[in-house]
C-alpha positions in Angstrom: 0.0 0.0 0.0 1.4 3.4 -1.1 1.1 5.6 2.0 2.7 8.7 0.3 -0.7 10.3 -0.8 -2.1 9.9 2.7 1.0 11.5 4.3 0.7 14.4 1.9 -3.0 14.7 2.8 -2.0 14.9 6.5 0.6 17.6 5.7 -2.0 19.8 3.8 -4.6 19.5 6.5 -1.9 20.2 9.2 -1.0 23.4 7.4 -4.7 24.4 7.2 -5.3 23.8 10.9 -2.1 25.6 11.8 -3.2 28.6 9.8 -6.6 28.6 11.4 -5.2 28.5 14.9 -2.8 31.4 14.1 -5.9 33.6 13.5 -6.9 35.3 16.8 -10.6 35.2 15.8 -10.5 31.4 16.1 -10.5 31.8 19.9 -13.7 33.8 19.8 -15.4 30.3 19.6 -13.7 28.3 22.5 -15.3 24.9 21.6 -14.1 25.3 18.0 -10.7 26.4 19.1 -10.4 23.4 21.4 -11.4 21.1 18.6 -8.8 22.6 16.3 -6.1 22.3 19.0 -6.9 18.6 19.4 -6.8 18.1 15.6 -3.5 20.1 15.4 -1.8 17.8 18.0 -3.1 14.7 16.3 -1.9 15.8 12.8 1.4 17.0 14.1 2.1 13.5 15.4 0.9 11.9 12.1 3.1 14.2 10.0 6.1 13.4 12.1 5.3 9.7 11.8 5.0 10.2 8.0 8.4 11.8 7.8 9.9 8.9 9.8 8.2 6.4 7.6 9.4 8.0 4.3 13.0 8.1 5.7 12.8 4.5 6.9 11.6 3.4 3.4 14.5 5.3 1.8 17.1 3.8 4.2 15.6 0.4 3.6 15.9 0.6 -0.1 19.5 1.9 0.1 20.6 -0.9 2.3 19.0 -3.5 0.0 20.9 -1.9 -2.9 24.1 -2.0 -0.9 23.5 -5.7 -0.2 23.3 -6.4 -3.9 26.7 -4.8 -4.6 28.7 -6.1 -1.7 30.1 -9.6 -1.1 27.8 -11.5 1.2 30.7 -12.1 3.7 31.9 -8.5 3.7 31.6 -6.3 6.8 29.3 -3.9 5.0 27.0 -6.7 3.9 26.7 -8.0 7.5 25.9 -4.5 8.7 23.4 -4.0 5.9 21.6 -7.2 6.8 21.3 -6.1 10.5 20.0 -2.7 9.4 17.5 -4.2 7.0 16.0 -6.3 9.8 15.7 -3.3 12.1 14.2 -1.1 9.3 11.7 -3.7 8.3 10.3 -3.8 11.8 10.2 0.0 12.0 8.5 0.3 8.6 5.7 -2.1 9.6 5.1 -0.3 12.9 5.1 3.2 11.3 2.9 2.0 8.4 0.3 0.7 10.9 0.3 4.0 12.8 -0.2 6.0 9.6 -3.0 3.7 8.5 -4.7 4.1 11.9 -4.5 7.9 11.3 -6.9 7.4 8.4 -9.6 6.3 10.8 -11.7 9.3 11.9 -11.1 10.0 15.6 -14.0 9.3 18.0 -15.2 12.8 19.2 -15.8 11.4 22.7 -12.3 10.1 23.2 -11.1 13.4 24.7 -14.0 13.8 27.1 -14.0 13.3 30.8 -15.5 10.0 31.9 -18.1 8.7 34.4 -17.6 5.2 35.6 -20.2 3.1 37.4 -19.2 -0.1 39.2 -21.9 -2.4 40.5 -21.6 -5.7 42.4 -23.0 -8.6 40.4 -23.3 -12.3 41.2 -21.6 -13.5 44.3 -23.1 -11.6 47.2 -20.6 -9.9 49.6 -17.6 -11.2 47.6 -18.8 -9.4 44.5 -19.1 -6.2 46.5 -15.5 -6.7 47.7 -14.4 -7.2 44.1 -16.2 -4.0 43.0 -14.1 -2.2 45.6 -10.9 -3.9 44.2 -11.9 -2.6 40.7 -12.4 0.9 42.1 -9.0 0.9 43.7 -7.5 -0.5 40.5 -8.9 2.4 38.4 -7.9 5.0 41.1 -4.3 3.8 40.9 -4.3 3.7 37.1 -5.7 7.3 37.1 -3.1 8.5 39.6 -0.3 7.0 37.5 -1.6 9.0 34.4 -2.1 12.2 36.3 -5.9 12.1 36.1 -8.3 13.3 38.8 -11.0 11.2 40.4 -14.1 12.5 42.2 -16.7 10.2 43.8 -20.3 11.1 42.9 -22.3 8.4 44.8 -21.6 5.2 46.6 -23.4 2.4 48.4 -20.9 0.6 50.7 -21.4 -3.0 51.8 -21.0 -4.3 55.4 -17.6 -5.9 54.8 -15.9 -2.9 53.2 -16.9 -3.4 49.6 -19.3 -1.5 47.3 -22.7 -2.5 46.2 -22.4 0.4 43.8 -20.0 3.3 43.3 -20.1 6.1 40.7 -17.2 8.4 40.1 -15.7 10.8 37.5 -12.3 10.8 36.0 -10.9 14.0 34.4 -7.8 14.3 32.4 -6.3 13.8 28.9 -7.7 11.1 26.7 -9.6 9.4 29.7 -12.4 7.9 27.6 -10.1 7.0 24.8 -8.4 4.5 27.2 -11.1 3.7 29.7 -13.9 2.8 27.3 -12.5 -0.7 27.0 -13.3 -1.4 30.7 -17.1 -1.4 30.0 -18.7 -4.9 30.6 -18.8 -7.8 33.0 -15.7 -8.5 35.0 -15.3 -12.0 36.6 -13.2 -12.9 39.6 -12.1 -16.4 40.8 -10.5 -16.6 44.2 -10.9 -17.8 47.8 -13.0 -15.3 49.7 -11.8 -14.1 53.1 -15.0 -15.5 54.6 -14.5 -19.0 53.1 -13.4 -21.4 55.9 -12.8 -24.4 53.7 -10.6 -22.7 51.1 -12.9 -23.2 48.2 -12.6 -21.0 45.1 -15.6 -18.8 44.4 -16.6 -17.1 41.2 -18.2 -13.6 41.4 -18.8 -10.8 39.0 -19.1 -7.0 38.9 -20.3 -4.8 36.1 -18.5 -1.7 34.9 -20.2 1.0 32.8 -17.9 3.7 31.2 -19.7 6.7 29.9 -18.2 9.8 28.2 -19.3 13.0 29.9 -22.2 14.3 27.8 -22.5 17.9 26.9 -25.8 19.8 26.8 -25.7 19.9 23.0 -25.5 16.0 22.9 -28.7 15.3 24.8 -31.6 17.7 25.5 -33.4 17.1 28.8 -36.7 19.0 29.0 -37.7 20.2 32.5 -41.1 18.4 32.2 -39.3 15.1 31.5 -37.6 14.9 34.9 -38.8 14.6 38.5 -36.3 15.9 41.1 -36.5 14.8 44.8 -34.2 15.7 47.6 -33.6 13.7 50.8 -31.2 13.3 53.6 -27.9 11.6 52.7 -27.0 8.5 54.5 -23.8 6.7 55.4 -20.4 8.2 56.0 -19.6 11.7 55.1 -19.6 13.8 58.2 -22.3 15.6 60.2 -22.9 18.2 57.4 -23.9 15.4 54.9 -26.0 13.4 57.3 -28.1 16.3 58.8 -29.1 18.2 55.7 -31.4 17.4 52.8 -28.5 17.4 50.3 -29.0 14.1 48.4 -30.6 14.5 45.0 -32.6 11.9 43.1 -33.6 12.5 39.5 -36.2 10.4 37.6 -36.2 10.6 33.8 -39.8 9.9 33.0 -39.5 8.8 29.3 -36.9 6.1 30.1 -37.5 5.4 33.8 -33.8 6.1 34.5 -33.1 7.0 38.2 -29.9 8.9 39.2 -28.9 9.6 42.7 -26.0 11.8 43.9 -25.2 12.4 47.6 -21.5 12.8 48.0 -21.5 16.6 48.0 -22.7 18.6 51.0 -24.3 21.1 48.6 -27.7 20.1 47.2 -27.0 22.3 44.1 -23.7 20.4 43.4 -25.4 17.1 43.8 -28.2 18.2 41.4 -25.6 19.3 38.8 -23.7 16.0 39.1 -26.9 14.0 38.9 -27.9 15.8 35.7 -24.4 15.1 34.3 -24.8 11.4 35.0 -28.3 11.3 33.5 -27.2 13.1 30.4 -24.2 10.8 30.0 -26.4 7.7 30.4 -28.8 9.0 27.8 -26.0 9.7 25.4 -24.7 6.2 26.0 -28.1 4.8 25.3 -28.4 6.9 22.1 -25.0 5.7 20.9 -25.9 2.1 21.7 -29.1 2.4 19.6 -27.1 3.8 16.7 -24.5 1.1 17.0 -27.2 -1.6 17.0 -28.2 -0.7 13.5 -24.9 -2.0 12.1 -23.7 -4.2 15.0 -24.3 -7.4 12.9 -21.5 -6.3 10.6 -19.1 -5.7 13.4 -19.7 -8.5 15.8 -16.1 -8.9 16.7 -15.3 -5.3 17.3 -14.0 -4.4 20.8 -16.0 -2.0 22.9 -19.5 -2.6 21.5 -20.9 -1.6 24.9 -22.7 -4.9 25.5 -23.0 -5.0 29.3 -23.9 -8.7 29.2 -20.5 -9.7 27.7 -17.9 -11.2 30.1 -14.9 -9.2 29.1 -12.3 -10.3 31.6 -11.4 -12.9 34.2 -9.2 -12.3 37.2 -8.0 -15.6 38.6 -6.1 -15.1 41.8 -4.9 -18.6 42.6 -3.1 -18.7 39.2 -2.1 -15.0 39.3 -3.8 -14.7 35.9 -5.8 -12.1 34.1 -7.5 -12.9 30.8 -9.2 -10.5 28.4 -11.7 -12.6 26.5 -12.2 -10.1 23.7 -8.7 -10.4 22.3 -7.8 -13.7 24.0 -4.8 -12.3 25.8 -3.6 -13.7 29.1 -1.1 -12.1 31.5 0.4 -13.9 34.5 0.9 -10.8 36.6 -2.5 -10.3 38.2 -1.0 -8.8 41.4 0.6 -6.1 39.3 -2.4 -5.5 37.0 -4.9 -5.2 39.9 -2.6 -2.6 41.4 -3.3 -0.3 38.5 -0.9 -1.4 35.7 -3.6 -1.7 33.0 -1.7 -0.7 29.9 -0.5 -4.3 29.0 -4.1 -5.0 28.2 -5.5 -1.6 27.3 -2.7 -1.1 24.7 -3.6 -4.3 22.7 -7.3 -3.5 23.1 -6.8 -0.1 21.5 -4.7 -1.6 18.7 -7.3 -4.3 18.0 -10.1 -1.7 18.0 -8.2 0.4 15.5 -7.6 -2.6 13.2 -11.3 -3.5 13.2 -12.3 0.1 12.5 -9.7 0.3 9.7 -11.2 -2.9 8.2 -14.7 -1.5 8.4 -13.4 1.7 6.7 -11.9 -0.2 3.8 -14.7 -2.7 3.4 
């Protein structure tokens, strides 16, 4: 595949975006300026990759020509063979990155993210597992310099969570975290198990891009807002004021509750943000369903019923069932080192989207 025309296309568009950003009037429209800035950063990287790719192709050809003119046993020929092997690997990697650049970016990738973790099958053990997942995501977020804020939680008696909802803000949060959406399964011996038997429990994770008001319109007559006294931990201020907010979306029956802030107004704002994001997720899922039959194998379809990953503690093993990748370092993974699986998931997703684009 000749990538030169695509690289040239990236160069032209990069010059156009650079010129647009150099115009002070561009910043009169902040959302548009932000969009251009993101495109600028993406194209700058693609142009740099294109330059490296073209140089690699040139060096590759020069070394092959050198190999033809030199004696196979000569020092130059040996060096050329080594260089050819290195350049061949580099060329394939750069070519893949450039082809991925042909796939239109997901507009939600740069958005902040709402994550909802709920205990599933397994009783108290599933609630403890939900808490483990929450800690895992917190540590991953801390390592990447992201910020976490809890919106609502329902603790269990043994220190786990029946449900916890939180936001993560930072660069490319949804781009990386969207692959965590689905059913997570754990296999281990619970602390309450006297006979040492391995139990299987589950927790569900929903990852939602933070919706903007332009994405989803919520009419005042479509919602019912109730306030009540917050319960559980949180200090005297939380427990003695009617600060908790519950919103019912009448058309869908969705119920959102936020109680982690002392301010009723802040809880209302956060509850509306969660509701808007859930409605956006539903809207996207409905659109995806129209052509899901043609993309059954694509990662990140959002099917909550799919078992996406198994955490086997006795074997120190974590397996992602979507890409059939198994790692034998569960103790490190559960401590927040998610990139060994998120990286391959992102690559697989891009490969599938590229196939769909070319089909």
